[in-house]
DOMARRO-996650 format. One record per residue: residue number from 0; x, y, z of N, C-alpha, C in turn. Coordinates in steps of 0.02 Angstrom, whole numbers, plus 50000, padded with zeros to 5 digits. Layout:
N
+-----+-------+-------+-------+-------+-------+-------+-------+-------+-------+
|   n |  n.xx |  n.yy |  n.zz | ca.xx | ca.yy | ca.zz |  c.xx |  c.yy |  c.zz |
+-----+-------+-------+-------+-------+-------+-------+-------+-------+-------+
| NUM |     X |     Y |     Z |     X |     Y |     Z |     X |     Y |     Z |
...
+-----+-------+-------+-------+-------+-------+-------+-------+-------+-------+
END
This chain:
105
+-----+-------+-------+-------+-------+-------+-------+-------+-------+-------+
|   n |  n.xx |  n.yy |  n.zz | ca.xx | ca.yy | ca.zz |  c.xx |  c.yy |  c.zz |
+-----+-------+-------+-------+-------+-------+-------+-------+-------+-------+
|   0 | 50635 | 50125 | 53253 | 50669 | 50078 | 53296 | 50723 | 50115 | 53335 |
|   1 | 50727 | 50105 | 53399 | 50777 | 50136 | 53441 | 50838 | 50091 | 53447 |
|   2 | 50896 | 50120 | 53435 | 50958 | 50083 | 53442 | 50984 | 50094 | 53513 |
|   3 | 51002 | 50040 | 53545 | 51031 | 50044 | 53612 | 51104 | 50026 | 53609 |
|   4 | 51145 | 50062 | 53647 | 51216 | 50048 | 53648 | 51232 | 49983 | 53684 |
|   5 | 51194 | 49969 | 53736 | 51205 | 49907 | 53774 | 51155 | 49855 | 53751 |
|   6 | 51180 | 49796 | 53736 | 51136 | 49741 | 53713 | 51132 | 49689 | 53768 |
|   7 | 51076 | 49687 | 53803 | 51068 | 49642 | 53859 | 51061 | 49570 | 53835 |
|   8 | 51103 | 49527 | 53862 | 51099 | 49455 | 53846 | 51077 | 49414 | 53906 |
|   9 | 51085 | 49443 | 53966 | 51064 | 49411 | 54028 | 51021 | 49461 | 54065 |
|  10 | 50961 | 49442 | 54086 | 50918 | 49489 | 54122 | 50953 | 49518 | 54184 |
|  11 | 50952 | 49584 | 54189 | 50983 | 49620 | 54244 | 50933 | 49669 | 54273 |
|  12 | 50941 | 49688 | 54336 | 50898 | 49740 | 54365 | 50905 | 49805 | 54325 |
|  13 | 50853 | 49844 | 54324 | 50853 | 49906 | 54284 | 50911 | 49952 | 54300 |
|  14 | 50929 | 49960 | 54362 | 50983 | 50006 | 54381 | 51050 | 49982 | 54351 |
|  15 | 51060 | 49917 | 54349 | 51122 | 49890 | 54320 | 51121 | 49899 | 54244 |
|  16 | 51063 | 49885 | 54213 | 51057 | 49895 | 54140 | 51072 | 49968 | 54121 |
|  17 | 51046 | 50014 | 54161 | 51057 | 50085 | 54147 | 51130 | 50104 | 54153 |
|  18 | 51164 | 50076 | 54202 | 51236 | 50089 | 54211 | 51275 | 50060 | 54151 |
|  19 | 51257 | 50000 | 54129 | 51289 | 49970 | 54071 | 51277 | 50012 | 54008 |
|  20 | 51216 | 50037 | 54002 | 51198 | 50079 | 53944 | 51240 | 50143 | 53944 |
|  21 | 51248 | 50175 | 54002 | 51289 | 50236 | 54006 | 51361 | 50221 | 53988 |
|  22 | 51388 | 50166 | 54012 | 51457 | 50148 | 53997 | 51466 | 50135 | 53922 |
|  23 | 51419 | 50099 | 53893 | 51422 | 50085 | 53821 | 51419 | 50149 | 53780 |
|  24 | 51375 | 50195 | 53800 | 51368 | 50259 | 53764 | 51432 | 50299 | 53770 |
|  25 | 51463 | 50299 | 53829 | 51526 | 50334 | 53840 | 51580 | 50305 | 53794 |
|  26 | 51582 | 50239 | 53788 | 51631 | 50208 | 53743 | 51620 | 50230 | 53671 |
|  27 | 51558 | 50235 | 53649 | 51544 | 50258 | 53581 | 51568 | 50329 | 53572 |
|  28 | 51556 | 50372 | 53621 | 51577 | 50442 | 53617 | 51654 | 50446 | 53612 |
|  29 | 51689 | 50406 | 53652 | 51762 | 50406 | 53651 | 51789 | 50384 | 53583 |
|  30 | 51761 | 50330 | 53557 | 51785 | 50304 | 53493 | 51769 | 50353 | 53436 |
|  31 | 51710 | 50381 | 53437 | 51692 | 50429 | 53385 | 51738 | 50490 | 53388 |
|  32 | 51754 | 50514 | 53448 | 51800 | 50570 | 53455 | 51869 | 50552 | 53428 |
|  33 | 51891 | 50490 | 53438 | 51955 | 50467 | 53412 | 51955 | 50469 | 53336 |
|  34 | 51902 | 50444 | 53305 | 51898 | 50446 | 53232 | 51896 | 50518 | 53207 |
|  35 | 51861 | 50561 | 53241 | 51857 | 50632 | 53221 | 51924 | 50666 | 53228 |
|  36 | 51965 | 50644 | 53276 | 52032 | 50673 | 53285 | 52080 | 50649 | 53231 |
|  37 | 52060 | 50597 | 53194 | 52103 | 50568 | 53141 | 52062 | 50563 | 53076 |
|  38 | 52039 | 50620 | 53050 | 51997 | 50617 | 52990 | 52036 | 50588 | 52931 |
|  39 | 52000 | 50550 | 52891 | 52032 | 50520 | 52832 | 52070 | 50456 | 52846 |
|  40 | 52079 | 50439 | 52909 | 52115 | 50377 | 52926 | 52065 | 50321 | 52941 |
|  41 | 52085 | 50261 | 52924 | 52045 | 50202 | 52939 | 52080 | 50162 | 52993 |
|  42 | 52040 | 50130 | 53036 | 52068 | 50090 | 53091 | 52033 | 50023 | 53094 |
|  43 | 52070 | 49972 | 53113 | 52042 | 49905 | 53122 | 52014 | 49899 | 53193 |
|  44 | 51974 | 49846 | 53203 | 51948 | 49832 | 53269 | 52005 | 49822 | 53318 |
|  45 | 52057 | 49788 | 53297 | 52114 | 49774 | 53340 | 52149 | 49839 | 53362 |
|  46 | 52152 | 49888 | 53317 | 52182 | 49952 | 53335 | 52139 | 49989 | 53386 |
|  47 | 52073 | 49983 | 53380 | 52029 | 50014 | 53429 | 52037 | 49979 | 53497 |
|  48 | 52041 | 49914 | 53496 | 52053 | 49876 | 53558 | 52116 | 49901 | 53593 |
|  49 | 52170 | 49907 | 53555 | 52235 | 49927 | 53584 | 52233 | 49999 | 53608 |
|  50 | 52203 | 50043 | 53570 | 52201 | 50114 | 53589 | 52163 | 50125 | 53653 |
|  51 | 52107 | 50090 | 53662 | 52064 | 50102 | 53720 | 52067 | 50046 | 53773 |
|  52 | 52108 | 49996 | 53761 | 52112 | 49938 | 53807 | 52044 | 49906 | 53816 |
|  53 | 52006 | 49901 | 53761 | 51940 | 49868 | 53762 | 51948 | 49794 | 53747 |
|  54 | 51905 | 49753 | 53775 | 51903 | 49682 | 53754 | 51876 | 49679 | 53682 |
|  55 | 51888 | 49625 | 53649 | 51867 | 49616 | 53579 | 51792 | 49628 | 53571 |
|  56 | 51751 | 49600 | 53615 | 51679 | 49607 | 53609 | 51657 | 49680 | 53614 |
|  57 | 51690 | 49718 | 53658 | 51672 | 49788 | 53666 | 51689 | 49828 | 53603 |
|  58 | 51750 | 49818 | 53578 | 51770 | 49854 | 53517 | 51724 | 49836 | 53459 |
|  59 | 51707 | 49772 | 53453 | 51662 | 49751 | 53399 | 51594 | 49784 | 53406 |
|  60 | 51567 | 49786 | 53467 | 51502 | 49816 | 53478 | 51502 | 49890 | 53463 |
|  61 | 51554 | 49925 | 53485 | 51558 | 49997 | 53473 | 51561 | 50011 | 53398 |
|  62 | 51602 | 49974 | 53361 | 51607 | 49985 | 53289 | 51542 | 49968 | 53254 |
|  63 | 51510 | 49914 | 53275 | 51445 | 49895 | 53244 | 51392 | 49948 | 53259 |
|  64 | 51389 | 49972 | 53320 | 51339 | 50022 | 53338 | 51351 | 50088 | 53301 |
|  65 | 51413 | 50111 | 53298 | 51427 | 50173 | 53263 | 51416 | 50166 | 53188 |
|  66 | 51426 | 50107 | 53162 | 51412 | 50095 | 53091 | 51336 | 50096 | 53079 |
|  67 | 51298 | 50065 | 53124 | 51225 | 50065 | 53118 | 51197 | 50135 | 53124 |
|  68 | 51230 | 50178 | 53163 | 51209 | 50247 | 53172 | 51233 | 50292 | 53115 |
|  69 | 51269 | 50262 | 53067 | 51297 | 50296 | 53008 | 51351 | 50347 | 53026 |
|  70 | 51380 | 50341 | 53085 | 51435 | 50385 | 53105 | 51501 | 50359 | 53076 |
|  71 | 51507 | 50293 | 53070 | 51566 | 50262 | 53040 | 51544 | 50221 | 52980 |
|  72 | 51591 | 50206 | 52937 | 51577 | 50161 | 52881 | 51636 | 50113 | 52874 |
|  73 | 51620 | 50052 | 52855 | 51672 | 50003 | 52844 | 51702 | 50017 | 52775 |
|  74 | 51768 | 50016 | 52772 | 51802 | 50028 | 52709 | 51811 | 49962 | 52672 |
|  75 | 51831 | 49966 | 52611 | 51848 | 49906 | 52574 | 51920 | 49886 | 52585 |
|  76 | 51957 | 49928 | 52622 | 52027 | 49915 | 52635 | 52036 | 49863 | 52691 |
|  77 | 52090 | 49828 | 52687 | 52105 | 49778 | 52738 | 52171 | 49795 | 52772 |
|  78 | 52175 | 49781 | 52836 | 52237 | 49787 | 52875 | 52259 | 49717 | 52892 |
|  79 | 52320 | 49711 | 52914 | 52345 | 49645 | 52936 | 52344 | 49644 | 53012 |
|  80 | 52310 | 49595 | 53040 | 52304 | 49591 | 53113 | 52369 | 49564 | 53143 |
|  81 | 52371 | 49564 | 53209 | 52430 | 49537 | 53244 | 52437 | 49462 | 53233 |
|  82 | 52384 | 49430 | 53208 | 52386 | 49359 | 53192 | 52404 | 49347 | 53119 |
|  83 | 52419 | 49402 | 53083 | 52438 | 49395 | 53013 | 52378 | 49386 | 52966 |
|  84 | 52318 | 49396 | 52991 | 52257 | 49389 | 52951 | 52235 | 49457 | 52926 |
|  85 | 52202 | 49457 | 52868 | 52174 | 49519 | 52842 | 52110 | 49535 | 52881 |
|  86 | 52102 | 49598 | 52899 | 52042 | 49617 | 52937 | 52016 | 49684 | 52910 |
|  87 | 51952 | 49695 | 52922 | 51919 | 49755 | 52898 | 51940 | 49817 | 52936 |
|  88 | 51926 | 49874 | 52905 | 51941 | 49939 | 52936 | 51880 | 49984 | 52931 |
|  89 | 51876 | 50033 | 52975 | 51822 | 50081 | 52978 | 51850 | 50152 | 52974 |
|  90 | 51809 | 50198 | 52951 | 51827 | 50269 | 52950 | 51763 | 50309 | 52963 |
|  91 | 51772 | 50374 | 52974 | 51713 | 50417 | 52980 | 51672 | 50412 | 52917 |
|  92 | 51607 | 50413 | 52924 | 51563 | 50410 | 52866 | 51573 | 50473 | 52824 |
|  93 | 51570 | 50463 | 52760 | 51574 | 50519 | 52714 | 51503 | 50536 | 52692 |
|  94 | 51492 | 50599 | 52676 | 51426 | 50618 | 52651 | 51410 | 50580 | 52587 |
|  95 | 51346 | 50571 | 52574 | 51325 | 50537 | 52513 | 51350 | 50576 | 52452 |
|  96 | 51354 | 50543 | 52394 | 51376 | 50579 | 52333 | 51335 | 50641 | 52318 |
|  97 | 51271 | 50640 | 52332 | 51228 | 50698 | 52320 | 51249 | 50756 | 52366 |
|  98 | 51260 | 50741 | 52429 | 51281 | 50793 | 52477 | 51350 | 50818 | 52458 |
|  99 | 51396 | 50772 | 52440 | 51463 | 50793 | 52420 | 51460 | 50841 | 52360 |
| 100 | 51417 | 50825 | 52312 | 51410 | 50868 | 52253 | 51385 | 50937 | 52273 |
| 101 | 51335 | 50939 | 52315 | 51307 | 51003 | 52337 | 51358 | 51044 | 52377 |
| 102 | 51402 | 51010 | 52414 | 51452 | 51045 | 52453 | 51515 | 51060 | 52412 |
| 103 | 51518 | 51033 | 52351 | 51577 | 51044 | 52309 | 51637 | 51004 | 52332 |
| 104 | 51624 | 50946 | 52362 | 51679 | 50903 | 52386 | 51705 | 50857 | 52332 |
+-----+-------+-------+-------+-------+-------+-------+-------+-------+-------+
END
């Protein structure tokens, strides 16, 4: 199954879909670079929104796509949102326990 960064909800001409796909992929690259620049840290969706000035839907899609690609993983930790609610956080994916053992991590 091929994962697409852009999820079409309204039929668009191919050239527009391709532009949306490129923009979505660029957003994934930017967010992944941000997580790589902050190894070991976890960030909430709201923090990603604020850092990149993304709308909520965009930040949610980027986090969901990178999680599906196994680049990020959702932590069990919770942050407090600006609304005072507990919200999930994400971090760079860690290697599986088998890989960690082989690498001596």
